[in-house]
C-alpha positions as CSV (number, residue, x, y, z in Angstrom):
1,X,-199.0,132.4,86.3
2,X,-198.3,133.2,89.9
3,X,-200.0,136.2,91.5
4,X,-198.0,138.7,93.6
5,X,-198.4,138.0,97.2
6,X,-200.8,140.3,98.9
7,X,-199.6,142.7,101.6
8,X,-200.3,142.0,105.2
9,X,-204.0,141.9,106.0
10,X,-205.4,144.4,108.4
11,X,-207.7,143.3,111.2
12,X,-209.8,145.2,113.6
13,X,-207.0,145.3,116.0
14,X,-204.4,146.3,113.5
15,X,-201.8,145.0,111.0
16,X,-200.4,141.6,111.7
17,X,-197.1,142.0,113.6
18,X,-197.8,145.7,114.0
19,X,-199.3,147.6,117.0
20,X,-202.9,148.5,116.6
21,X,-203.6,151.8,114.8
22,X,-206.2,154.3,115.7
23,X,-209.3,154.0,113.8
24,X,-210.0,156.6,111.3
25,X,-213.0,157.6,109.4
26,X,-214.1,156.1,106.2
27,X,-213.1,159.1,104.4
28,X,-209.5,159.3,105.9
29,X,-206.8,157.8,103.6
30,X,-204.9,154.7,104.7
31,X,-201.5,155.3,106.1
32,X,-198.6,155.1,103.7
33,X,-196.0,152.4,103.7
34,X,-193.4,154.6,105.1
35,X,-195.7,155.5,108.0
36,X,-196.3,151.9,108.8
37,X,-192.6,151.1,108.8
38,X,-191.8,154.0,111.0
39,X,-194.5,153.0,113.4
40,X,-193.2,149.4,113.5
41,X,-189.7,150.6,114.2
42,X,-190.9,153.0,116.9
43,X,-192.7,150.2,118.9
44,X,-190.7,147.0,119.4
45,X,-192.4,143.7,118.7
46,X,-193.4,141.7,121.7
47,X,-191.9,138.2,121.8
48,X,-194.3,135.3,121.5
49,X,-194.4,133.1,124.7
50,X,-194.8,129.4,124.3
51,X,-197.8,127.9,126.1
52,X,-196.9,126.4,129.4
53,X,-196.6,122.5,129.6
54,X,-199.4,121.4,131.7
55,X,-198.8,117.6,131.4
56,X,-202.4,116.9,130.5
57,X,-201.6,116.0,127.0
58,X,-199.0,116.2,124.3
59,X,-198.9,118.0,121.1
60,X,-199.8,116.2,117.9
61,X,-196.2,116.7,116.6
62,X,-194.7,114.8,119.6
63,X,-197.0,111.8,119.4
64,X,-195.5,110.2,116.2
65,X,-192.0,110.4,117.7
66,X,-193.0,108.6,120.9
67,X,-194.9,106.0,118.9
68,X,-191.9,105.4,116.7
69,X,-189.6,105.0,119.7
70,X,-192.1,102.6,121.2
71,X,-192.3,100.6,118.0
72,X,-188.5,100.5,117.8
73,X,-188.2,99.3,121.4
74,X,-190.9,96.6,120.9
75,X,-189.2,95.5,117.7
76,X,-185.8,95.3,119.5
77,X,-187.4,93.3,122.2
78,X,-189.1,90.9,119.8
79,X,-185.8,90.5,117.9
80,X,-184.0,89.8,121.2
81,X,-186.6,87.2,122.1
82,X,-186.4,85.7,118.7
83,X,-182.6,85.6,118.9
84,X,-182.8,84.0,122.4
85,X,-185.4,81.5,121.1
86,X,-183.1,80.7,118.2
87,X,-180.2,80.1,120.5
88,X,-182.3,77.9,122.7
89,X,-183.5,76.1,119.6
90,X,-180.0,75.6,118.4
91,X,-178.9,74.4,121.8
92,X,-181.9,72.0,122.0
93,X,-181.1,70.6,118.6
94,X,-177.4,70.3,119.5
95,X,-178.3,68.6,122.8
96,X,-180.6,66.2,120.9
97,X,-177.9,65.6,118.3
98,X,-175.3,65.0,121.0
99,X,-177.7,62.7,122.8
100,X,-178.4,60.8,119.6
101,X,-174.7,60.6,118.8
102,X,-174.0,59.4,122.4
103,X,-176.8,56.8,122.1
104,X,-175.4,55.7,118.7
105,X,-171.8,55.4,120.2
106,X,-173.1,53.4,123.2
107,X,-175.1,51.2,120.9
108,X,-172.0,50.6,118.7
109,X,-169.9,49.9,121.8
110,X,-172.6,47.4,123.0
111,X,-172.6,45.7,119.6
112,X,-168.8,45.6,119.6
113,X,-168.8,44.1,123.2
114,X,-171.4,41.6,122.1
115,X,-169.4,40.6,119.1
116,X,-166.2,40.3,121.2
117,X,-168.1,38.2,123.8
118,X,-169.4,35.9,121.0
119,X,-165.9,35.7,119.6
120,X,-164.5,34.8,123.0
121,X,-167.3,32.2,123.5
122,X,-166.6,30.7,120.0
123,X,-162.8,30.6,120.8
124,X,-163.5,29.0,124.1
125,X,-165.7,26.3,122.5
126,X,-163.1,25.7,119.9
127,X,-160.4,25.4,122.5
128,X,-162.6,23.1,124.5
129,X,-163.2,21.0,121.4
130,X,-159.5,20.9,120.6
131,X,-158.7,19.9,124.3
132,X,-161.3,17.2,124.1
133,X,-159.9,16.0,120.8
134,X,-156.4,16.2,122.2
135,X,-157.5,14.2,125.2
136,X,-159.1,11.6,122.9
137,X,-156.0,11.5,120.8
138,X,-153.8,11.2,124.0
139,X,-156.0,8.3,125.2
140,X,-155.8,6.6,121.8
141,X,-152.0,7.2,121.8
142,X,-151.7,5.8,125.2
143,X,-153.7,2.8,124.2
144,X,-151.5,2.3,121.2
145,X,-148.4,2.7,123.3
146,X,-149.7,0.2,125.8
147,X,-150.6,-2.2,122.9
148,X,-147.1,-1.7,121.4
149,X,-145.5,-2.2,124.7
150,X,-147.5,-5.4,125.2
151,X,-146.6,-6.5,121.7
152,X,-142.9,-5.7,122.4
153,X,-143.0,-7.7,125.7
154,X,-144.7,-10.6,123.9
155,X,-142.0,-10.4,121.1
156,X,-139.2,-10.2,123.7
157,X,-140.7,-13.1,125.6
158,X,-141.0,-15.1,122.3
159,X,-137.4,-14.2,121.4
160,X,-136.3,-15.2,124.9
161,X,-138.2,-18.4,124.7
162,X,-136.8,-19.1,121.3
163,X,-133.3,-18.3,122.4
164,X,-133.8,-20.5,125.4
165,X,-135.1,-23.3,123.2
166,X,-132.3,-22.8,120.8
167,X,-129.8,-22.7,123.6
168,X,-131.3,-25.9,125.0
169,X,-131.3,-27.5,121.5
170,X,-127.7,-26.3,120.9
171,X,-126.6,-27.6,124.2
172,X,-128.3,-30.9,123.4
173,X,-126.7,-30.9,120.0
174,X,-123.3,-30.1,121.3
175,X,-123.6,-32.8,123.9
176,X,-124.6,-35.3,121.2
177,X,-121.7,-34.1,119.0
178,X,-119.2,-34.5,121.8
179,X,-120.5,-38.0,122.5
180,X,-120.2,-38.9,118.8
181,X,-116.7,-37.5,118.6
182,X,-115.4,-39.1,121.8
183,X,-116.5,-42.6,120.7
184,X,-113.1,-43.1,119.3
185,X,-110.0,-43.4,121.4
186,X,-108.2,-40.7,119.4
187,X,-110.8,-38.0,119.8
188,X,-111.5,-38.8,123.5
189,X,-108.2,-37.2,124.5
190,X,-109.1,-33.9,122.8
191,X,-110.8,-31.3,125.1
192,X,-114.5,-30.7,124.5
193,X,-114.1,-27.0,123.7
194,X,-111.6,-27.9,120.9
195,X,-113.9,-30.5,119.5
196,X,-116.8,-28.1,119.5
197,X,-114.6,-25.4,117.8
198,X,-113.7,-27.9,115.0
199,X,-117.3,-28.8,114.4
200,X,-118.4,-25.1,114.3
201,X,-115.6,-24.4,111.9
202,X,-117.0,-27.0,109.5
203,X,-120.5,-25.4,109.7
204,X,-119.1,-21.9,109.2
205,X,-117.3,-22.9,106.0
206,X,-120.5,-24.6,104.7
207,X,-122.4,-21.4,105.5
208,X,-120.0,-19.4,103.3
209,X,-120.8,-21.7,100.3
210,X,-124.0,-22.4,98.4
211,X,-124.1,-25.7,100.4
212,X,-124.0,-28.0,97.5
213,X,-122.7,-31.6,97.8
214,X,-119.3,-30.7,96.5
215,X,-119.0,-28.1,99.1
216,X,-119.3,-30.8,101.7
217,X,-116.5,-32.6,99.9
218,X,-114.4,-29.5,100.1
219,X,-115.1,-29.3,103.8
220,X,-113.8,-32.9,104.1
221,X,-110.6,-32.0,102.2
222,X,-110.0,-29.1,104.5
223,X,-110.4,-31.3,107.6
224,X,-108.1,-33.9,106.1
225,X,-105.4,-31.4,106.0
226,X,-105.2,-31.3,109.9
227,X,-106.5,-34.8,110.7
228,X,-106.1,-38.3,109.4
229,X,-108.7,-39.7,107.0
230,X,-110.9,-41.4,109.6
231,X,-110.9,-38.4,111.9
232,X,-111.7,-36.1,109.1
233,X,-114.7,-38.3,108.0
234,X,-115.9,-38.4,111.6
235,X,-115.6,-34.7,112.1
236,X,-117.5,-33.7,108.9
237,X,-120.1,-36.4,109.4
238,X,-120.8,-35.4,113.0
239,X,-120.9,-31.7,112.3
240,X,-123.3,-31.9,109.3
241,X,-125.5,-34.4,111.0
242,X,-125.7,-32.7,114.4
243,X,-124.4,-29.1,114.5
244,X,-125.6,-28.0,111.0
245,X,-128.0,-30.7,109.8
246,X,-129.2,-28.6,106.9
247,X,-126.0,-29.7,105.1
248,X,-126.3,-33.4,105.9
249,X,-128.0,-36.1,104.0
């Protein structure tokens, strides 16, 4: 239970907030409340003056505020330094990352260039090998062409020699045939070209047949149609014996 607050205490100088009262004897009664109020109204209260600021020290109430502001300022500075350090760290990490990426890109480019150079060298070697092989093939082809040309020349020379030999033989056979045909007086008046044509006609007919003995008889019958019997016998005999001896015998 709360006790009622006591009235203002009285000191030797007087009541608090009241002007000092004249001292009275111990037997005098204390002034009444109305007298005290009237006395306080009669004399105005003197204002309390603040103590002048000397700068020597601060009050205990102001020290916590300054300390708080100092802590806040230091905290802000630390936060700023930490933020700056974080930014620098991020920039350093980014720079290292960029340098690492650049080194990786350069290494990849170097590898790609090395691969391209190796591919070019391989292609160059392959081209050189193909060129060498082509040159070898060309040399072999030239040798084959030279051999073929030499063979063709030899064949042509052989054909020419054979034709010349055949021509010489034919000329000799024709001359022999004409000598045989002109042995008689009747045939001597016929030109050589006509006699040769008659002999070749007999050989051409026999070439169109199997060449059997009866074919020779048929050739005689054909000659007898244009010549007399003796002339036909002489013509077929001379032709099969000299111009086309494969049907004689």
